[in-house]
C-alpha positions in Angstrom: 30.7 -35.7 24.6 27.7 -37.8 23.6 25.3 -35.1 24.8 27.1 -32.5 22.6 27.1 -34.9 19.7 23.3 -35.5 20.1 22.7 -31.8 20.4 24.7 -31.2 17.2 22.8 -34.0 15.4 19.5 -32.5 16.6 20.6 -29.1 15.5 21.5 -30.4 12.1 18.1 -32.0 11.8 16.4 -28.7 12.8 18.4 -26.9 10.1 17.4 -29.6 7.5 13.7 -29.1 8.5 14.1 -25.4 8.2 15.7 -25.7 4.8 12.8 -28.0 3.7 10.2 -25.5 5.0 12.0 -22.6 3.2 12.0 -24.7 -0.1 8.3 -25.3 0.3 7.6 -21.6 0.7 9.7 -20.7 -2.4 6.8 -21.2 -4.8 4.5 -19.2 -2.6 7.0 -16.3 -2.4 7.5 -16.4 -6.2 3.7 -16.2 -6.8 3.4 -13.3 -4.4 6.3 -11.6 -6.1 4.7 -12.1 -9.5 1.4 -10.8 -8.1 3.1 -7.7 -6.7 4.7 -7.1 -10.1 1.4 -7.5 -11.9 -0.3 -5.2 -9.4 2.3 -2.6 -10.0 1.8 -2.7 -13.7 -2.0 -2.4 -13.2 -1.6 0.6 -10.9 0.7 2.3 -13.5 -1.8 1.6 -16.3 -4.7 2.9 -14.1 -2.6 6.1 -13.3 -2.1 6.7 -17.0 -5.8 6.2 -17.7 -6.7 8.6 -14.9 -4.4 11.2 -16.3 -5.8 10.8 -19.8 -9.4 11.2 -18.4 -8.4 14.3 -16.4 -6.9 15.9 -19.5 -10.0 15.1 -21.4 -12.2 16.5 -18.7 -10.2 19.7 -18.6 -10.5 20.2 -22.3 -14.3 19.6 -22.1 -14.6 22.3 -19.5 -12.9 24.8 -21.8 -15.2 23.7 -24.6 -18.2 24.3 -22.3 -16.9 27.6 -21.2 -16.4 28.7 -24.8 -20.0 27.6 -25.7 -21.4 29.5 -22.8 -19.5 32.6 -23.7 -20.7 32.4 -27.3 -24.3 32.0 -26.2 -23.9 35.0 -23.8 -22.5 37.0 -26.7 -25.5 36.1 -28.9 -27.9 37.0 -26.1 -26.2 40.4 -25.6 -26.3 41.1 -29.3 -29.9 40.0 -29.5 -30.9 42.3 -26.6 -28.9 45.3 -27.9 -29.9 45.2 -31.6 -33.4 43.8 -31.5 -34.8 45.3 -28.4 
């Protein structure tokens, strides 16, 4: 009976130590959670910026294509009418 009581007391002590260790880790876990949330916000902001850059790049391609076609038209007109 004393052996069982000693084991139960020891088990209670182990659970108290475990509860203390969990309590010590709580701040670390909260910091990690806050860091993950912040990282998620940063990734979403970066995704938005990349999409905006891609749209701008696409519109610049069309502008370049239009300028090239305009120069080509002027060159053809120059060759046909002045040559």
